[in-house]
MDAnalysis code that builds the backbone (N, CA, C; Angstrom):
import MDAnalysis as mda
import numpy as np

u = mda.Universe.empty(519, n_residues=173, atom_resindex=np.repeat(np.arange(173), 3), trajectory=True)
u.add_TopologyAttr("name", ["N", "CA", "C"] * 173)
u.add_TopologyAttr("resid", np.arange(1, 174))
u.add_TopologyAttr("resname", ["UNK", "UNK", "UNK", "UNK", "UNK", "UNK", "UNK", "UNK", "UNK", "UNK", "UNK", "UNK", "UNK", "UNK", "UNK", "UNK", "UNK", "UNK", "UNK", "UNK", "UNK", "UNK", "UNK", "UNK", "UNK", "UNK", "UNK", "UNK", "UNK", "UNK", "UNK", "UNK", "UNK", "UNK", "UNK", "UNK", "UNK", "UNK", "UNK", "UNK", "UNK", "UNK", "UNK", "UNK", "UNK", "UNK", "UNK", "UNK", "UNK", "UNK", "UNK", "UNK", "UNK", "UNK", "UNK", "UNK", "UNK", "UNK", "UNK", "UNK", "UNK", "UNK", "UNK", "UNK", "UNK", "UNK", "UNK", "UNK", "UNK", "UNK", "UNK", "UNK", "UNK", "UNK", "UNK", "UNK", "UNK", "UNK", "UNK", "UNK", "UNK", "UNK", "UNK", "UNK", "UNK", "UNK", "UNK", "UNK", "UNK", "UNK", "UNK", "UNK", "UNK", "UNK", "UNK", "UNK", "UNK", "UNK", "UNK", "UNK", "UNK", "UNK", "UNK", "UNK", "UNK", "UNK", "UNK", "UNK", "UNK", "UNK", "UNK", "UNK", "UNK", "UNK", "UNK", "UNK", "UNK", "UNK", "UNK", "UNK", "UNK", "UNK", "UNK", "UNK", "UNK", "UNK", "UNK", "UNK", "UNK", "UNK", "UNK", "UNK", "UNK", "UNK", "UNK", "UNK", "UNK", "UNK", "UNK", "UNK", "UNK", "UNK", "UNK", "UNK", "UNK", "UNK", "UNK", "UNK", "UNK", "UNK", "UNK", "UNK", "UNK", "UNK", "UNK", "UNK", "UNK", "UNK", "UNK", "UNK", "UNK", "UNK", "UNK", "UNK", "UNK", "UNK", "UNK", "UNK", "UNK", "UNK", "UNK", "UNK", "UNK"])
u.atoms.positions = np.array([
    [-136.130, -26.348, 171.675],
    [-134.848, -26.960, 171.368],
    [-134.483, -28.018, 172.418],
    [-134.680, -27.693, 173.701],
    [-134.392, -28.641, 174.772],
    [-135.234, -29.906, 174.624],
    [-136.503, -29.737, 174.283],
    [-137.380, -30.904, 174.107],
    [-136.914, -31.786, 172.958],
    [-136.350, -31.168, 171.901],
    [-135.832, -31.955, 170.782],
    [-134.674, -32.842, 171.238],
    [-133.770, -32.261, 172.052],
    [-132.646, -33.049, 172.552],
    [-133.113, -34.157, 173.489],
    [-134.077, -33.842, 174.345],
    [-134.609, -34.871, 175.239],
    [-135.226, -36.013, 174.449],
    [-135.931, -35.670, 173.371],
    [-136.521, -36.704, 172.523],
    [-135.430, -37.585, 171.902],
    [-134.341, -36.974, 171.455],
    [-133.239, -37.761, 170.893],
    [-132.662, -38.695, 171.963],
    [-132.472, -38.181, 173.178],
    [-131.949, -39.034, 174.253],
    [-132.903, -40.186, 174.567],
    [-134.197, -39.908, 174.620],
    [-135.164, -40.982, 174.836],
    [-135.113, -41.989, 173.693],
    [-134.979, -41.503, 172.471],
    [-134.880, -42.408, 171.320],
    [-133.608, -43.257, 171.376],
    [-132.520, -42.692, 171.887],
    [-131.291, -43.480, 172.043],
    [-131.516, -44.567, 173.090],
    [-132.157, -44.220, 174.202],
    [-132.463, -45.208, 175.245],
    [-133.323, -46.328, 174.668],
    [-134.272, -45.967, 173.794],
    [-135.188, -46.957, 173.212],
    [-134.628, -47.630, 171.954],
    [-133.359, -47.371, 171.630],
    [-132.652, -47.970, 170.506],
    [-133.194, -47.548, 169.141],
    [-133.860, -46.420, 169.084],
    [-134.363, -45.925, 167.801],
    [-133.361, -44.991, 167.126],
    [-132.396, -44.490, 167.891],
    [-131.359, -43.597, 167.385],
    [-130.045, -43.955, 168.054],
    [-129.000, -43.273, 167.613],
    [-127.686, -43.522, 168.205],
    [-126.943, -42.226, 168.453],
    [-125.711, -42.311, 168.915],
    [-124.948, -41.102, 169.219],
    [-124.731, -40.222, 167.991],
    [-124.745, -40.825, 166.833],
    [-124.555, -40.062, 165.596],
    [-125.709, -39.095, 165.339],
    [-126.816, -39.254, 166.043],
    [-127.967, -38.369, 165.873],
    [-127.897, -37.127, 166.762],
    [-126.854, -37.042, 167.571],
    [-126.627, -35.846, 168.378],
    [-125.626, -34.952, 167.665],
    [-125.726, -33.646, 167.853],
    [-124.715, -32.775, 167.245],
    [-123.381, -32.932, 167.969],
    [-122.302, -32.707, 167.255],
    [-120.965, -32.733, 167.861],
    [-120.733, -31.377, 168.515],
    [-121.394, -31.176, 169.637],
    [-121.387, -29.884, 170.323],
    [-120.753, -30.014, 171.702],
    [-119.703, -29.243, 171.934],
    [-119.079, -29.231, 173.262],
    [-120.061, -28.736, 174.312],
    [-120.893, -27.772, 173.935],
    [-121.893, -27.263, 174.881],
    [-122.859, -28.381, 175.293],
    [-123.322, -29.173, 174.336],
    [-124.219, -30.286, 174.662],
    [-123.513, -31.298, 175.557],
    [-122.241, -31.554, 175.304],
    [-121.478, -32.473, 176.149],
    [-121.431, -31.961, 177.586],
    [-121.173, -30.687, 177.774],
    [-121.123, -30.110, 179.129],
    [-122.501, -30.144, 179.797],
    [-123.541, -29.892, 179.029],
    [-124.902, -29.947, 179.579],
    [-125.245, -31.378, 179.992],
    [-124.882, -32.352, 179.141],
    [-125.132, -33.762, 179.466],
    [-124.350, -34.171, 180.714],
    [-123.106, -33.719, 180.820],
    [-122.293, -34.036, 181.999],
    [-122.895, -33.405, 183.253],
    [-123.350, -32.163, 183.141],
    [-123.969, -31.490, 184.288],
    [-125.251, -32.202, 184.707],
    [-126.055, -32.633, 183.740],
    [-127.282, -33.360, 184.052],
    [-126.956, -34.696, 184.712],
    [-125.934, -35.375, 184.219],
    [-125.502, -36.656, 184.783],
    [-125.094, -36.481, 186.246],
    [-124.307, -35.449, 186.515],
    [-123.862, -35.172, 187.882],
    [-125.046, -34.777, 188.765],
    [-125.941, -33.946, 188.240],
    [-127.107, -33.510, 189.023],
    [-127.976, -34.699, 189.421],
    [-128.221, -35.607, 188.497],
    [-129.029, -36.790, 188.808],
    [-128.291, -37.670, 189.817],
    [-126.977, -37.788, 189.673],
    [-126.188, -38.562, 190.648],
    [-126.317, -37.970, 192.041],
    [-126.286, -36.643, 192.136],
    [-126.410, -35.976, 193.435],
    [-127.769, -36.291, 194.067],
    [-128.823, -36.236, 193.270],
    [-130.160, -36.550, 193.794],
    [-130.215, -38.010, 194.257],
    [-129.648, -38.914, 193.458],
    [-129.630, -40.329, 193.838],
    [-128.884, -40.534, 195.153],
    [-127.716, -39.931, 195.272],
    [-126.908, -40.078, 196.483],
    [-127.621, -39.496, 197.700],
    [-128.272, -38.372, 197.504],
    [-128.982, -37.731, 198.612],
    [-130.156, -38.593, 199.085],
    [-130.873, -39.205, 198.155],
    [-132.018, -40.034, 198.557],
    [-131.575, -41.305, 199.269],
    [-130.355, -41.756, 198.977],
    [-129.850, -42.982, 199.599],
    [-129.004, -42.716, 200.836],
    [-128.752, -41.448, 201.136],
    [-127.951, -41.057, 202.301],
    [-126.588, -41.746, 202.293],
    [-125.921, -41.653, 201.140],
    [-124.616, -42.300, 200.970],
    [-123.509, -41.519, 201.683],
    [-122.422, -42.220, 202.074],
    [-121.299, -41.549, 202.732],
    [-120.513, -40.652, 201.763],
    [-119.669, -39.804, 202.320],
    [-118.887, -38.847, 201.526],
    [-118.033, -39.545, 200.474],
    [-117.508, -40.728, 200.783],
    [-116.670, -41.442, 199.818],
    [-117.460, -41.799, 198.560],
    [-118.721, -42.174, 198.728],
    [-119.566, -42.487, 197.568],
    [-119.828, -41.221, 196.755],
    [-120.014, -40.105, 197.442],
    [-120.226, -38.831, 196.735],
    [-119.015, -38.510, 195.870],
    [-117.824, -38.677, 196.407],
    [-116.611, -38.389, 195.640],
    [-116.527, -39.285, 194.403],
    [-116.801, -40.573, 194.594],
    [-116.711, -41.515, 193.475],
    [-117.735, -41.171, 192.400],
    [-118.999, -40.949, 192.795],
    [-120.054, -40.771, 191.794],
    [-120.185, -39.353, 191.245],
    [-119.782, -38.353, 192.012],
    [-119.922, -36.978, 191.539],
    [-118.663, -36.499, 190.828],
    [-117.498, -37.007, 191.248],
    [-116.234, -36.556, 190.651],
    [-115.642, -37.612, 189.713],
    [-115.334, -38.781, 190.265],
    [-114.637, -39.798, 189.470],
    [-115.486, -40.393, 188.354],
    [-116.733, -40.726, 188.649],
    [-117.587, -41.405, 187.667],
    [-117.691, -40.638, 186.343],
    [-118.115, -39.381, 186.333],
    [-118.224, -38.710, 185.035],
    [-116.878, -38.519, 184.336],
    [-115.813, -38.279, 185.117],
    [-114.485, -38.106, 184.508],
    [-114.014, -39.416, 183.889],
    [-114.148, -40.515, 184.628],
    [-113.710, -41.807, 184.104],
    [-114.602, -42.298, 182.964],
    [-115.889, -42.002, 183.037],
    [-116.800, -42.408, 181.970],
    [-116.446, -41.687, 180.669],
    [-116.221, -40.384, 180.755],
    [-115.822, -39.620, 179.559],
    [-114.423, -40.032, 179.103],
    [-113.507, -40.204, 180.059],
    [-112.141, -40.610, 179.703],
    [-112.092, -41.998, 179.096],
    [-112.874, -42.914, 179.652],
    [-112.934, -44.262, 179.091],
    [-113.529, -44.269, 177.689],
    [-114.530, -43.429, 177.475],
    [-115.134, -43.303, 176.144],
    [-114.105, -42.774, 175.153],
    [-113.365, -41.751, 175.577],
    [-112.318, -41.177, 174.716],
    [-111.273, -42.234, 174.363],
    [-110.797, -42.977, 175.381],
    [-109.782, -44.004, 175.154],
    [-110.302, -45.097, 174.223],
    [-111.509, -45.537, 174.451],
    [-112.113, -46.575, 173.616],
    [-112.206, -46.130, 172.157],
    [-112.653, -44.908, 171.945],
    [-112.760, -44.401, 170.576],
    [-111.380, -44.236, 169.934],
    [-110.385, -43.889, 170.715],
    [-109.006, -43.818, 170.186],
    [-108.541, -45.216, 169.769],
    [-108.827, -46.215, 170.610],
    [-108.415, -47.587, 170.294],
    [-109.095, -48.100, 169.031],
    [-110.341, -47.711, 168.825],
    [-111.088, -48.138, 167.641],
    [-110.902, -47.179, 166.466],
    [-110.026, -46.208, 166.630],
    [-109.672, -45.240, 165.586],
    [-110.849, -44.371, 165.125],
    [-111.650, -43.959, 166.109],
    [-112.768, -43.050, 165.832],
    [-112.794, -41.887, 166.827],
    [-111.658, -41.214, 167.031],
    [-111.647, -40.130, 168.030],
    [-112.583, -38.977, 167.667],
    [-112.893, -38.841, 166.403],
    [-113.787, -37.757, 165.964],
    [-115.216, -37.953, 166.464],
    [-115.537, -39.132, 166.966],
    [-116.878, -39.419, 167.468],
    [-117.021, -39.173, 168.977],
    [-115.950, -38.687, 169.606],
    [-115.953, -38.550, 171.058],
    [-117.075, -37.664, 171.593],
    [-117.218, -36.469, 171.073],
    [-118.186, -35.520, 171.644],
    [-119.600, -36.089, 171.571],
    [-119.963, -36.649, 170.434],
    [-121.306, -37.214, 170.294],
    [-121.486, -38.441, 171.192],
    [-120.479, -39.307, 171.238],
    [-120.592, -40.529, 172.031],
    [-120.640, -40.227, 173.520],
    [-119.745, -39.356, 173.991],
    [-119.745, -38.996, 175.409],
    [-121.046, -38.277, 175.777],
    [-121.544, -37.429, 174.875],
    [-122.836, -36.765, 175.124],
    [-123.948, -37.796, 175.244],
    [-123.907, -38.814, 174.392],
    [-124.939, -39.859, 174.429],
    [-124.841, -40.688, 175.704],
    [-123.636, -41.093, 176.079],
    [-123.453, -41.922, 177.274],
    [-123.881, -41.165, 178.526],
    [-123.406, -39.936, 178.680],
    [-123.741, -39.149, 179.872],
    [-125.221, -38.748, 179.870],
    [-125.723, -38.334, 178.721],
    [-127.119, -37.898, 178.638],
    [-128.106, -39.024, 178.881],
    [-127.838, -40.195, 178.320],
    [-128.752, -41.322, 178.566],
    [-128.622, -41.807, 179.998],
    [-127.436, -41.695, 180.582],
    [-127.285, -42.036, 182.001],
    [-128.145, -41.139, 182.870],
    [-128.169, -39.851, 182.535],
    [-129.012, -38.902, 183.281],
    [-130.490, -39.213, 183.068],
    [-130.876, -39.488, 181.834],
    [-132.278, -39.792, 181.531],
    [-132.724, -41.061, 182.264],
    [-131.919, -42.118, 182.188],
    [-132.284, -43.365, 182.870],
    [-132.339, -43.170, 184.380],
    [-131.404, -42.410, 184.911],
    [-131.421, -42.142, 186.344],
    [-132.671, -41.402, 186.768],
    [-133.051, -40.414, 185.978],
    [-134.203, -39.577, 186.308],
    [-135.530, -40.289, 186.077],
    [-135.625, -41.037, 184.995],
    [-136.903, -41.628, 184.588],
    [-137.109, -43.046, 185.132],
    [-136.022, -43.772, 185.383],
    [-136.159, -45.157, 185.841],
    [-135.653, -45.328, 187.278],
    [-134.399, -44.946, 187.524],
    [-133.803, -45.226, 188.823],
    [-134.505, -44.498, 189.970],
    [-134.641, -43.189, 189.864],
    [-135.240, -42.432, 190.968],
    [-136.682, -42.850, 191.261],
    [-137.548, -43.020, 190.247],
    [-138.898, -43.511, 190.564],
    [-138.895, -44.915, 191.186],
    [-138.008, -45.789, 190.705],
    [-137.932, -47.138, 191.266],
    [-137.451, -47.078, 192.719],
    [-136.452, -46.247, 192.980],
    [-135.968, -46.090, 194.353],
    [-137.075, -45.540, 195.244],
    [-137.825, -44.583, 194.734],
    [-138.949, -44.036, 195.494],
    [-140.000, -45.090, 195.795],
    [-140.308, -45.915, 194.812],
    [-141.292, -46.985, 194.999],
    [-140.812, -48.001, 196.035],
    [-139.540, -48.402, 195.937],
    [-139.007, -49.362, 196.908],
    [-139.022, -48.775, 198.326],
    [-138.720, -47.488, 198.432],
    [-138.766, -46.834, 199.749],
    [-140.192, -46.759, 200.271],
    [-141.115, -46.401, 199.384],
    [-142.527, -46.311, 199.766],
    [-143.054, -47.667, 200.248],
    [-142.602, -48.726, 199.594],
    [-143.024, -50.078, 199.968],
    [-142.192, -50.644, 201.124],
    [-141.253, -49.859, 201.608],
    [-140.366, -50.243, 202.704],
    [-139.588, -51.532, 202.409],
    [-139.100, -51.619, 201.186],
    [-138.292, -52.770, 200.791],
    [-136.884, -52.563, 201.327],
    [-136.397, -53.528, 202.083],
    [-135.057, -53.434, 202.668],
    [-134.001, -53.456, 201.563],
    [-132.934, -52.630, 201.689],
    [-131.886, -52.569, 200.665],
    [-131.193, -53.909, 200.410],
    [-131.174, -54.790, 201.408],
    [-130.508, -56.079, 201.239],
    [-131.477, -57.220, 200.898],
    [-132.706, -56.878, 200.532],
    [-133.705, -57.904, 200.197],
    [-133.505, -58.418, 198.768],
    [-134.135, -59.545, 198.488],
    [-134.096, -60.099, 197.131],
    [-134.753, -59.150, 196.130],
    [-135.816, -58.493, 196.551],
    [-136.516, -57.557, 195.670],
    [-135.603, -56.399, 195.286],
    [-134.930, -55.823, 196.264],
    [-134.002, -54.720, 195.989],
    [-132.839, -55.203, 195.123],
    [-132.363, -56.404, 195.391],
    [-131.278, -56.978, 194.590],
    [-131.689, -57.185, 193.144],
    [-132.903, -57.695, 192.945],
    [-133.408, -57.890, 191.582],
    [-133.573, -56.544, 190.870],
    [-134.068, -55.542, 191.583],
    [-134.226, -54.205, 191.003],
    [-132.864, -53.642, 190.603],
    [-131.872, -53.795, 191.471],
    [-130.521, -53.300, 191.168],
    [-129.930, -54.020, 189.963],
    [-130.098, -55.327, 189.906],
    [-129.596, -56.097, 188.761],
    [-130.290, -55.662, 187.475],
    [-131.591, -55.442, 187.538],
    [-132.339, -54.989, 186.361],
    [-131.830, -53.643, 185.868],
    [-131.525, -52.753, 186.794],
    [-130.994, -51.439, 186.421],
    [-129.620, -51.558, 185.774],
    [-128.772, -52.410, 186.323],
    [-127.443, -52.618, 185.749],
    [-127.566, -53.147, 184.321],
    [-128.450, -54.117, 184.117],
    [-128.653, -54.687, 182.780],
    [-129.153, -53.600, 181.822],
    [-130.106, -52.782, 182.272],
    [-130.649, -51.723, 181.423],
    [-129.562, -50.718, 181.045],
    [-128.817, -50.238, 182.031],
    [-127.740, -49.292, 181.755],
    [-126.694, -49.917, 180.830],
    [-126.343, -51.185, 181.071],
    [-125.328, -51.861, 180.251],
    [-125.792, -52.015, 178.811],
    [-127.063, -52.333, 178.612],
    [-127.575, -52.486, 177.250],
    [-127.615, -51.145, 176.511],
    [-128.073, -50.105, 177.180],
    [-128.148, -48.794, 176.527],
    [-126.747, -48.273, 176.220],
    [-125.870, -48.293, 177.226],
    [-124.504, -47.809, 177.011],
    [-123.762, -48.713, 176.032],
    [-123.971, -50.005, 176.146],
    [-123.338, -50.947, 175.221],
    [-123.729, -50.707, 173.780],
    [-124.991, -50.392, 173.555],
    [-125.426, -50.109, 172.185],
    [-124.805, -48.821, 171.672],
    [-124.724, -47.803, 172.531],
    [-124.066, -46.550, 172.132],
    [-122.621, -46.835, 171.738],
    [-121.916, -47.605, 172.566],
    [-120.515, -47.921, 172.269],
    [-120.388, -48.794, 171.027],
    [-121.333, -49.695, 170.833],
    [-121.341, -50.523, 169.623],
    [-121.422, -49.639, 168.385],
    [-122.371, -48.717, 168.386],
    [-122.559, -47.848, 167.227],
    [-121.363, -46.927, 167.015],
    [-120.793, -46.432, 168.102],
    [-119.681, -45.485, 167.990],
    [-118.384, -46.146, 167.535],
    [-118.186, -47.404, 167.938],
    [-116.934, -48.087, 167.596],
    [-117.066, -48.972, 166.360],
    [-118.284, -49.278, 165.954],
    [-118.476, -50.201, 164.836],
    [-118.242, -51.644, 165.256],
    [-118.346, -51.928, 166.555],
    [-118.129, -53.279, 167.064],
    [-119.478, -53.996, 167.190],
    [-119.465, -55.138, 167.863],
    [-120.710, -55.877, 168.083],
    [-121.395, -55.387, 169.350],
    [-122.665, -55.717, 169.505],
    [-123.390, -55.382, 170.721],
    [-122.742, -56.073, 171.916],
    [-122.320, -57.317, 171.731],
    [-121.653, -58.037, 172.815],
    [-120.429, -57.265, 173.305],
    [-119.636, -56.766, 172.383],
    [-118.436, -56.000, 172.741],
    [-118.820, -54.716, 173.463],
    [-119.832, -54.019, 172.966],
    [-120.282, -52.782, 173.612],
    [-120.768, -53.026, 175.028],
    [-121.559, -54.083, 175.220],
    [-122.067, -54.412, 176.553],
    [-120.911, -54.850, 177.455],
    [-119.976, -55.615, 176.919],
    [-118.815, -56.040, 177.713],
    [-118.014, -54.827, 178.166],
    [-117.854, -53.853, 177.297],
    [-117.140, -52.630, 177.673],
    [-117.911, -51.878, 178.750],
    [-119.208, -51.822, 178.610],
    [-120.052, -51.138, 179.583],
    [-119.984, -51.824, 180.947],
    [-120.062, -53.136, 180.960],
    [-119.999, -53.877, 182.219],
    [-118.613, -53.783, 182.862],
    [-117.589, -53.744, 182.033],
    [-116.235, -53.553, 182.565],
    [-116.140, -52.220, 183.289],
    [-116.721, -51.187, 182.712],
    [-116.729, -49.884, 183.374],
    [-117.507, -49.966, 184.688],
    [-118.643, -50.614, 184.677],
    [-119.456, -50.763, 185.885],
    [-118.652, -51.458, 186.991],
    [-117.927, -52.511, 186.639],
    [-117.109, -53.215, 187.628],
    [-115.989, -52.312, 188.141],
    [-115.375, -51.535, 187.265],
    [-114.308, -50.620, 187.667],
    [-114.816, -49.571, 188.651],
    [-115.942, -48.953, 188.351],
    [-116.453, -47.897, 189.233],
    [-116.865, -48.486, 190.582],
    [-117.388, -49.702, 190.589],
    [-117.744, -50.335, 191.858],
    [-116.508, -50.770, 192.642],
    [-115.444, -51.152, 191.946],
    [-114.180, -51.443, 192.608],
    [-113.647, -50.174, 193.282],
    [-113.671, -49.065, 192.556],
    [-113.229, -47.790, 193.134],
    [-114.101, -47.390, 194.323],
    [-115.399, -47.639, 194.210],
    [-116.304, -47.330, 195.314],
    [-115.952, -48.172, 196.541],
    [-115.666, -49.433, 196.322],
    [-115.255, -50.302, 197.430],
    [-113.934, -49.866, 198.040],
    [-112.978, -49.476, 197.202],
    [-111.686, -48.991, 197.702],
    [-111.833, -47.693, 198.472],
    [-112.799, -46.873, 198.057],
    [-113.033, -45.598, 198.744],
    [-113.834, -45.797, 200.033],
    [-114.330, -47.016, 200.255],
    [-115.080, -47.302, 201.481],
    [-116.523, -46.915, 201.418],
    [-117.072, -46.819, 200.191],
    [-118.450, -46.368, 200.050],
    [-119.450, -47.446, 199.730],
    [-119.139, -48.695, 199.942],
    [-120.125, -49.735, 199.657],
    [-120.170, -50.070, 198.190],
    [-121.372, -50.268, 197.620],
    [-121.535, -50.612, 196.210],
    [-122.915, -50.240, 195.746],
    [-123.055, -50.061, 194.400],
    [-124.382, -49.689, 193.878],
    [-125.049, -50.827, 193.179],
])
């Protein structure tokens, strides 16, 4: 059963499926949120981030991501899609973090690439684009809007969380 859900999440990342292909299960939403937080903890630990970054990414990020998804679906008059959409957003965030971000971070560390180098900057930008496209497509499908609108909503969230990170004194991702 777990492998079936993982396959659906991978298919959502690869744009072969959407949030509507997940069950409207509160349990799945909690599991996706827990996986999202767990991957965030591993990412933060590997980067040796300060406590303020931990608070933003372990506490605020999942709450604001789910809350923003709920608000967006209310605005688009699709509140009944919340559980599936939030499960998709959080679950694909965990999958991308585990399958793309952590291996890339490991490779950059192994190659001793400085965090402020052009290579690290390009890698970070590529990750932001990937996350924005995947999350944007999920939001597009859930709201019935355009891909541009979904990506714009995703990038707006990214800017908000980085603003909060800066206000908390934790740098930026």
